[in-house]
C-alpha positions as CSV (number, residue, x, y, z in Angstrom):
1,M,-14.0,-21.9,-7.6
2,T,-11.2,-22.1,-5.1
3,Q,-8.8,-19.2,-5.4
4,K,-5.2,-19.2,-4.2
5,I,-3.6,-16.8,-1.7
6,L,0.1,-16.6,-1.4
7,V,1.6,-15.3,1.9
8,L,5.1,-13.9,1.7
9,P,6.2,-13.2,5.3
10,G,9.5,-11.6,4.1
11,D,12.0,-10.1,6.5
12,G,12.2,-8.2,9.8
13,I,8.8,-8.0,11.5
14,G,7.2,-9.5,8.4
15,P,6.8,-13.1,9.8
16,E,5.3,-11.8,13.0
17,I,2.7,-9.5,11.5
18,T,1.7,-11.9,8.7
19,A,1.2,-14.7,11.2
20,Q,-1.5,-12.6,12.8
21,A,-3.1,-11.7,9.5
22,S,-3.1,-15.3,8.5
23,R,-5.2,-16.1,11.5
24,I,-7.8,-13.7,10.2
25,L,-7.7,-15.3,6.8
26,A,-8.2,-18.7,8.4
27,A,-11.3,-17.3,10.2
28,C,-12.6,-16.1,6.9
29,Q,-12.1,-19.6,5.4
30,A,-14.2,-20.9,8.3
31,R,-17.0,-18.6,7.2
32,G,-17.0,-19.8,3.7
33,L,-14.2,-18.0,1.9
34,D,-13.1,-20.5,-0.7
35,V,-9.4,-20.1,-0.8
36,E,-6.2,-22.1,-0.6
37,I,-3.4,-20.5,1.3
38,E,0.3,-21.2,0.9
39,E,3.5,-19.5,1.8
40,G,6.7,-18.6,-0.1
41,L,10.0,-16.8,0.3
42,L,10.8,-13.3,-0.9
43,G,13.4,-10.7,-0.2
44,G,16.3,-11.4,2.3
45,A,14.7,-14.6,3.5
46,A,14.7,-15.9,0.0
47,Y,18.3,-14.8,-0.6
48,D,19.5,-16.6,2.5
49,V,18.0,-19.9,1.1
50,H,18.3,-19.6,-2.6
51,G,20.8,-16.8,-3.3
52,E,18.0,-14.9,-5.1
53,P,15.4,-12.4,-3.7
54,L,12.8,-13.7,-6.0
55,P,13.2,-17.5,-6.6
56,A,11.5,-19.1,-9.6
57,E,9.3,-21.1,-7.2
58,T,7.9,-18.0,-5.5
59,L,7.3,-16.3,-8.8
60,E,5.4,-19.3,-10.0
61,K,3.2,-19.3,-6.9
62,A,2.6,-15.6,-7.2
63,R,1.4,-15.9,-10.8
64,A,-1.1,-18.6,-9.7
65,A,-2.4,-16.6,-6.8
66,R,-5.4,-14.3,-6.9
67,G,-4.1,-12.4,-3.9
68,I,-0.6,-12.0,-2.4
69,L,-0.1,-10.9,1.2
70,L,3.4,-9.5,1.9
71,G,4.9,-8.7,5.2
72,A,8.0,-6.6,4.4
73,V,11.4,-7.0,2.8
74,G,14.9,-5.8,3.5
75,G,17.1,-4.9,6.5
76,P,20.7,-4.1,7.3
77,K,21.6,-7.8,7.3
78,W,21.6,-7.7,3.5
79,D,23.0,-4.2,2.9
80,R,26.4,-5.8,2.3
81,I,25.3,-7.6,-0.8
82,E,27.3,-5.9,-3.6
83,D,25.2,-7.1,-6.5
84,L,22.2,-4.7,-6.4
85,A,20.1,-7.2,-8.3
86,K,20.4,-9.6,-5.3
87,R,19.1,-7.1,-2.7
88,P,15.8,-8.0,-1.0
89,E,14.0,-5.0,-2.5
90,K,14.6,-6.3,-6.0
91,G,12.4,-9.3,-5.1
92,L,9.5,-7.0,-4.4
93,L,10.1,-4.9,-7.6
94,G,10.3,-8.2,-9.5
95,V,6.9,-9.4,-8.4
96,R,5.4,-6.0,-9.3
97,K,7.0,-6.1,-12.8
98,Q,6.3,-9.7,-13.6
99,L,2.6,-9.5,-12.5
100,G,2.1,-6.0,-14.0
101,L,0.9,-4.5,-10.7
102,F,0.5,-0.9,-12.0
103,G,-2.2,0.4,-9.7
104,N,-1.2,1.2,-6.1
105,L,-4.0,2.0,-3.7
106,R,-2.9,3.6,-0.5
107,P,-5.7,4.7,1.9
108,A,-5.0,7.3,4.6
109,I,-7.6,6.8,7.3
110,T,-7.5,8.4,10.7
111,Y,-9.4,6.3,13.2
112,P,-11.3,8.6,15.6
113,Q,-9.6,6.7,18.5
114,L,-6.2,7.6,17.2
115,A,-6.8,11.2,16.1
116,E,-4.7,12.6,19.0
117,A,-1.7,10.7,17.7
118,S,-1.6,12.8,14.5
119,S,0.9,15.7,14.3
120,L,-2.1,17.9,13.1
121,K,-4.9,19.2,15.2
122,R,-7.7,16.7,15.9
123,E,-10.3,18.8,14.0
124,L,-8.2,18.6,10.8
125,V,-7.7,14.8,10.8
126,A,-10.6,13.2,12.7
127,G,-12.6,11.2,10.2
128,L,-10.0,11.6,7.5
129,D,-10.4,9.0,4.7
130,I,-8.3,9.6,1.5
131,M,-7.5,7.1,-1.2
132,I,-4.3,7.8,-3.1
133,V,-4.2,6.0,-6.4
134,R,-0.5,5.9,-7.6
135,E,0.8,4.7,-10.9
136,L,3.4,2.1,-9.9
137,T,5.2,0.8,-13.0
138,G,6.1,3.8,-15.1
139,G,7.2,7.4,-14.7
140,I,10.7,8.7,-13.8
141,Y,11.5,5.6,-11.7
142,F,11.5,3.4,-14.8
143,G,12.1,5.8,-17.7
144,Q,15.0,5.4,-20.1
145,P,17.6,6.7,-20.6
146,R,19.0,7.0,-17.1
147,G,22.4,7.0,-15.6
148,I,25.5,8.9,-14.4
149,E,28.1,9.9,-17.0
150,E,30.8,12.5,-17.5
151,R,30.1,15.6,-19.5
152,D,32.5,18.5,-20.0
153,G,34.8,17.2,-17.2
154,E,32.1,16.6,-14.5
155,R,29.7,13.9,-13.6
156,V,26.1,14.3,-14.6
157,G,23.1,12.3,-13.3
158,F,20.0,12.0,-15.5
159,N,16.6,10.3,-15.4
160,T,13.8,10.3,-17.9
161,Y,10.2,11.1,-16.8
162,V,8.0,9.5,-19.4
163,Y,4.4,8.3,-19.6
164,S,2.4,7.0,-22.6
165,E,-1.3,7.8,-23.1
166,S,-2.2,4.1,-22.5
167,E,-0.4,4.1,-19.1
168,I,-2.1,7.3,-18.0
169,E,-5.5,6.1,-19.2
170,R,-5.1,2.7,-17.4
171,I,-4.4,4.3,-14.0
172,G,-7.0,7.0,-14.7
173,R,-9.8,4.4,-15.1
174,V,-8.8,2.8,-11.8
175,A,-9.1,6.2,-10.1
176,F,-12.4,7.1,-11.7
177,E,-13.9,3.8,-10.8
178,M,-12.6,4.1,-7.3
179,A,-14.2,7.5,-7.0
180,Q,-17.5,6.1,-8.2
181,K,-17.5,3.7,-5.3
182,R,-16.7,6.5,-2.8
183,N,-17.7,10.1,-2.7
184,K,-17.4,10.8,-6.4
185,K,-14.6,13.3,-6.2
186,L,-11.3,12.8,-8.0
187,C,-8.3,15.1,-7.8
188,S,-5.6,14.5,-10.4
189,V,-2.2,15.8,-9.2
190,D,0.4,16.9,-11.8
191,K,2.9,19.6,-12.6
192,A,1.4,20.7,-15.9
193,N,2.8,24.2,-15.6
194,V,6.3,23.1,-16.2
195,L,6.4,19.4,-17.2
196,E,5.2,18.3,-20.7
197,V,4.6,14.7,-19.5
198,T,2.0,16.0,-17.0
199,I,0.4,18.2,-19.6
200,L,-0.3,14.9,-21.4
201,W,-1.4,13.4,-18.1
202,R,-4.0,16.2,-17.6
203,E,-5.2,16.0,-21.2
204,V,-5.9,12.2,-20.8
205,M,-7.7,12.7,-17.5
206,E,-9.9,15.3,-19.1
207,R,-10.6,13.0,-22.0
208,L,-11.7,10.2,-19.7
209,A,-13.9,12.4,-17.5
210,P,-17.0,12.4,-19.8
211,E,-17.1,8.6,-19.4
212,Y,-17.7,9.1,-15.7
213,P,-20.2,11.9,-15.5
214,D,-21.0,11.2,-11.9
215,V,-17.4,11.9,-10.8
216,E,-16.3,15.5,-10.2
217,L,-12.7,15.8,-11.6
218,S,-10.4,18.5,-10.4
219,H,-6.7,19.2,-11.0
220,M,-4.0,20.4,-8.6
221,Y,-0.2,21.0,-9.0
222,V,1.8,18.7,-6.8
223,D,3.4,21.5,-4.7
224,N,-0.1,22.8,-3.9
225,A,-1.4,19.3,-3.2
226,A,1.4,18.8,-0.6
227,M,0.4,22.1,1.1
228,Q,-3.3,21.3,1.0
229,L,-2.7,17.8,2.6
230,V,-1.3,19.6,5.6
231,R,-3.7,22.6,5.5
232,A,-7.0,20.9,4.9
233,P,-6.7,17.2,4.2
234,K,-10.3,16.3,4.4
235,Q,-11.0,18.2,1.2
236,F,-9.6,15.1,-0.7
237,D,-11.5,11.9,-1.4
238,V,-9.6,10.1,-4.2
239,V,-6.3,11.4,-5.5
240,V,-4.6,10.0,-8.6
241,T,-1.0,10.8,-9.7
242,G,2.1,9.4,-11.2
243,N,4.8,7.2,-9.6
244,M,7.1,9.8,-8.1
245,F,4.5,12.3,-6.9
246,G,2.4,9.4,-5.5
247,D,5.4,8.0,-3.6
248,I,5.9,11.4,-1.9
249,L,2.3,12.4,-1.3
250,S,1.2,8.9,0.0
251,D,3.9,9.0,2.7
252,A,2.9,12.5,3.7
253,A,-0.7,11.5,3.9
254,A,0.2,8.4,6.0
255,M,1.7,10.5,8.7
256,L,-1.5,12.6,9.0
257,T,-3.1,9.5,10.5
258,G,-0.7,9.3,13.4
259,S,1.0,6.1,12.6
260,I,2.1,4.5,9.4
261,G,1.7,1.2,11.3
262,M,-2.1,1.4,10.7
263,L,-2.1,1.7,7.0
264,P,-2.6,-1.1,4.4
265,S,-2.0,-0.9,0.7
266,A,-2.8,-2.7,-2.5
267,S,-1.1,-3.1,-5.9
268,L,-3.3,-4.3,-8.6
269,N,-3.0,-5.4,-12.3
270,E,-5.6,-5.2,-15.0
271,S,-7.2,-8.5,-14.1
272,G,-7.7,-7.6,-10.4
273,Q,-4.9,-9.8,-9.2
274,G,-3.2,-8.0,-6.4
275,M,-0.4,-7.8,-3.8
276,Y,-1.4,-6.5,-0.4
277,E,1.1,-5.2,2.2
278,P,1.4,-2.7,5.1
279,C,2.8,0.7,4.2
280,H,5.5,0.4,6.9
281,G,8.9,-1.3,6.4
282,S,10.5,-4.3,7.9
283,A,11.5,-2.5,11.2
284,P,14.5,-4.7,11.9
285,D,15.2,-2.8,15.1
286,I,12.1,-4.4,16.8
287,A,12.0,-7.7,14.9
288,G,11.6,-10.7,17.2
289,Q,10.5,-8.6,20.2
290,G,6.8,-9.3,19.8
291,V,5.9,-5.6,19.8
292,A,5.2,-4.9,16.1
293,N,1.8,-3.6,15.1
294,P,-0.1,-6.2,13.0
295,L,-3.1,-4.0,12.2
296,A,-1.9,-2.6,8.9
297,T,-1.3,-6.2,7.7
298,I,-4.7,-7.3,9.0
299,L,-6.3,-4.4,7.2
300,S,-4.4,-5.4,4.1
301,V,-6.3,-8.7,4.2
302,A,-9.5,-6.6,4.3
303,M,-8.3,-4.8,1.1
304,M,-7.6,-8.2,-0.5
305,L,-11.1,-9.4,0.3
306,R,-12.6,-6.3,-1.2
307,Y,-10.5,-5.7,-4.3
308,S,-9.3,-9.2,-5.4
309,L,-11.6,-11.8,-3.8
310,D,-15.0,-10.1,-4.1
311,A,-15.8,-10.6,-0.4
312,P,-16.8,-7.1,0.8
313,T,-18.9,-8.4,3.7
314,L,-15.9,-10.1,5.3
315,A,-13.7,-7.1,4.5
316,K,-16.1,-4.9,6.4
317,R,-16.2,-7.3,9.3
318,I,-12.4,-7.2,9.7
319,E,-12.4,-3.4,9.6
320,E,-15.2,-3.3,12.2
321,A,-13.2,-5.7,14.4
322,V,-10.1,-3.5,14.3
323,G,-12.3,-0.5,15.2
324,K,-13.8,-2.5,18.2
325,V,-10.3,-3.3,19.5
326,L,-9.3,0.3,19.3
327,D,-12.5,1.3,21.1
328,D,-11.5,-1.1,23.8
329,G,-8.3,0.9,24.3
330,L,-5.8,-1.8,23.2
331,R,-2.7,-0.4,21.5
332,T,0.7,-1.7,20.4
333,A,3.6,0.5,21.4
334,D,3.6,2.6,18.3
335,I,0.1,3.9,18.9
336,A,-0.1,3.8,22.7
337,S,-1.1,6.9,24.6
338,E,-2.2,7.8,28.1
339,G,-5.2,5.8,29.2
340,T,-4.7,2.9,26.8
341,R,-3.3,-0.6,27.4
342,T,-0.2,-1.6,25.5
343,V,-0.3,-5.1,24.1
344,S,2.0,-7.4,22.2
345,T,1.7,-8.4,18.5
346,I,0.1,-11.7,19.4
347,E,-2.2,-10.1,22.0
348,M,-3.4,-7.6,19.3
349,G,-4.0,-10.5,16.9
350,D,-5.9,-12.3,19.6
351,A,-8.1,-9.3,20.3
352,V,-8.9,-8.7,16.6
353,L,-9.7,-12.3,16.1
354,A,-12.0,-12.4,19.1
355,A,-13.8,-9.2,17.9
356,F,-14.1,-10.7,14.4
357,E,-15.6,-13.9,15.8
358,A,-18.1,-11.9,18.0
359,L,-19.5,-9.7,15.2
């Protein structure tokens, strides 16, 4: 059965990088991937046309799609919008909420060819391959009550950190199943020494563990996890944690790899429908210059093929093509170093496509 893919180029460098990723998708179609690809507007680009960051037409297409490929949203052009509900980022949050995309997968992979670009010593990061599983629709970012109010003559800000057993169990199962497909090690990160909500988190993870006897479950406080990511990152395989801790730790892990421009991500719901996007932002300062790195977006296509479209062979082929291009010494400006050749966004897309075709 033909499955639908929705491409949302978005803002800033989004149209440039999704254009290259779309070429790879078309090459997959030519090799038998039965998909129908269409585009839509999201973020600032949608606001400029429709006055809304998430038009009804885009949401309808998103609901019908098995996989969504997003470039990036936002930029200073739209910072002057006074109504926060109209800001580009609200379009992204709206898609996540409407589709129930609760499970965020963020790999932190250091390609051997790029190990020197990391801020850590090569021996600490060469071969690094961590998968951070972050709960995306709950926790302190969404908890109620929240706000700023006056108490005893001064303003007080407050947020509520809350998780239900069902929310924890849902993301826990995603993480255990991910660990089963990898090296069968799962580290659950919490702050159970001071936060009751993460005492519950730990209890639920322990309750799930007997259902996955082949997975070794460990626990780590978030402050120690941050330290261990810098001290000995290769000790981790799969890490599962809540929304706020996952937000922080995944960005820290991303920088271990040398460039956030290399890292894809996935956000999945319970049916396996997903939105796939590079971890970097819209980079408005380089938009339109043809120098953006499309590799994270191309690798996001590989994640889509693996986790939503059940096409792991094509996913592996894309990842091998990216590795071949790096072996050949081609680099966009963000990952360039002595002895490599700096290429444009389109040239990098050309190279990956040629490598994909040759495999």
